VEXZA-215091 format. One line per field, with one value per residue: residue number from 1; residue in one letter; x, y, z of N, C-alpha, C in turn. Coordinates in steps of 0.05 Angstrom, whole numbers, always signed. Layout:
<rs>
nr NUM, ...
rest A, ...
n.c1 X, ...
n.c2 Y, ...
n.c3 Z, ...
ca.c1 X, ...
ca.c2 Y, ...
ca.c3 Z, ...
c.c1 X, ...
c.c2 Y, ...
c.c3 Z, ...
</rs>
This chain:
<rs>
nr 1, 2, 3, 4, 5, 6, 7, 8, 9, 10, 11, 12, 13, 14, 15, 16, 17, 18, 19, 20, 21, 22, 23, 24, 25, 26, 27, 28, 29, 30, 31, 32, 33, 34, 35, 36, 37, 38, 39, 40, 41, 42, 43, 44, 45, 46, 47, 48, 49, 50, 51, 52, 53, 54, 55, 56, 57, 58, 59, 60, 61, 62, 63, 64, 65
rest M, T, K, T, A, A, L, R, I, R, I, A, P, E, L, H, Q, D, F, L, E, I, C, K, H, Q, D, L, S, A, S, H, V, L, R, Q, F, M, R, S, Y, V, E, E, H, R, N, E, Q, Q, G, E, L, F, S, I, N, K, K, R, Q, Q, H, D, N
n.c1 -764, -754, -769, -733, -709, -707, -705, -694, -699, -685, -715, -728, -793, -817, -788, -801, -857, -858, -830, -865, -910, -891, -877, -929, -953, -926, -945, -920, -895, -866, -829, -815, -787, -744, -719, -704, -669, -629, -611, -587, -548, -516, -498, -469, -428, -407, -382, -342, -313, -295, -262, -222, -202, -181, -141, -108, -92, -65, -22, +4, +20, +56, +94, +112, +139
n.c2 +165, +150, +93, +61, +17, -53, -120, -185, -250, -321, -370, -426, -453, -468, -440, -388, -388, -398, -353, -311, -324, -317, -262, -241, -258, -225, -178, -149, -127, -167, -141, -97, -123, -146, -100, -76, -116, -112, -59, -63, -102, -77, -33, -59, -85, -43, -14, -52, -51, +2, +0, -35, -4, +39, +13, -3, +48, +66, +31, +45, +97, +87, +59, +98, +132
n.c3 +90, +23, -12, -60, -81, -93, -68, -86, -66, -61, -24, +19, +15, +64, +103, +88, +97, +153, +171, +155, +186, +239, +237, +229, +277, +312, +298, +257, +194, +143, +111, +143, +185, +157, +136, +185, +204, +164, +171, +223, +213, +174, +204, +246, +217, +189, +229, +243, +195, +194, +238, +219, +178, +207, +235, +193, +174, +219, +221, +174, +185, +226, +198, +162, +195
ca.c1 -745, -766, -759, -730, -695, -720, -687, -708, -683, -698, -713, -745, -821, -823, -776, -817, -882, -852, -823, -889, -927, -879, -881, -957, -958, -914, -958, -900, -893, -840, -811, -804, -768, -721, -705, -692, -645, -609, -598, -570, -526, -498, -485, -450, -405, -394, -363, -319, -297, -282, -240, -201, -189, -166, -118, -90, -80, -46, +2, +17, +32, +79, +114, +123, +156
ca.c2 +154, +140, +67, +61, -7, -78, -142, -210, -273, -347, -384, -450, -446, -472, -417, -365, -390, -395, -325, -295, -329, -304, -233, -236, -261, -202, -154, -134, -136, -181, -120, -82, -140, -149, -74, -73, -133, -101, -36, -73, -116, -57, -17, -76, -90, -17, -9, -70, -42, +26, -8, -45, +19, +54, -4, -1, +75, +68, +16, +61, +119, +76, +51, +122, +147
ca.c3 +71, -1, -20, -89, -90, -85, -65, -91, -57, -62, +2, +20, +21, +92, +117, +81, +112, +182, +176, +153, +209, +262, +234, +234, +305, +325, +286, +241, +166, +136, +100, +165, +199, +140, +136, +211, +205, +146, +184, +244, +200, +162, +226, +259, +199, +182, +251, +240, +172, +202, +256, +202, +164, +227, +241, +169, +174, +241, +213, +153, +199, +241, +178, +151, +215
c.c1 -760, -753, -757, -716, -711, -699, -703, -689, -699, -693, -732, -774, -828, -812, -793, -843, -878, -846, -848, -908, -917, -882, -910, -964, -947, -925, -938, -901, -866, -820, -799, -782, -742, -705, -691, -667, -623, -595, -579, -545, -506, -484, -464, -425, -392, -374, -338, -301, -283, -259, -217, -187, -172, -140, -98, -76, -59, -20, +18, +32, +58, +102, +128, +142, +182
c.c2 +142, +113, +65, +36, -31, -100, -168, -233, -299, -361, -408, -441, -448, -449, -392, -365, -386, -366, -307, -299, -315, -273, -226, -238, -237, -176, -136, -144, -149, -160, -104, -98, -143, -123, -69, -91, -122, -77, -44, -86, -97, -41, -34, -79, -64, -10, -27, -60, -16, +20, -19, -23, +35, +39, -2, +27, +78, +54, +32, +84, +110, +69, +76, +137, +133
c.c3 +47, -8, -50, -99, -79, -84, -68, -83, -60, -35, +0, +28, +51, +109, +112, +97, +142, +188, +175, +177, +234, +260, +240, +263, +321, +315, +271, +212, +161, +126, +123, +180, +183, +139, +163, +214, +188, +158, +206, +233, +189, +184, +240, +242, +190, +204, +250, +217, +179, +221, +240, +188, +183, +233, +217, +169, +196, +234, +192, +166, +214, +221, +166, +169, +218
</rs>
């Protein structure tokens, strides 16, 4: 996958330092951990959103009948 976007966030310096230390201790890059979290978050919420859309469509079908 080609990486073509960047994300810039502001966080407390202490949180940043703690995060980097933990990543280093686990032999993972901070970028890898954040991408992994983002994929999990999107997948979790995509499923919720699909469930909501299914529910809306089901209600519409019931209303139309």
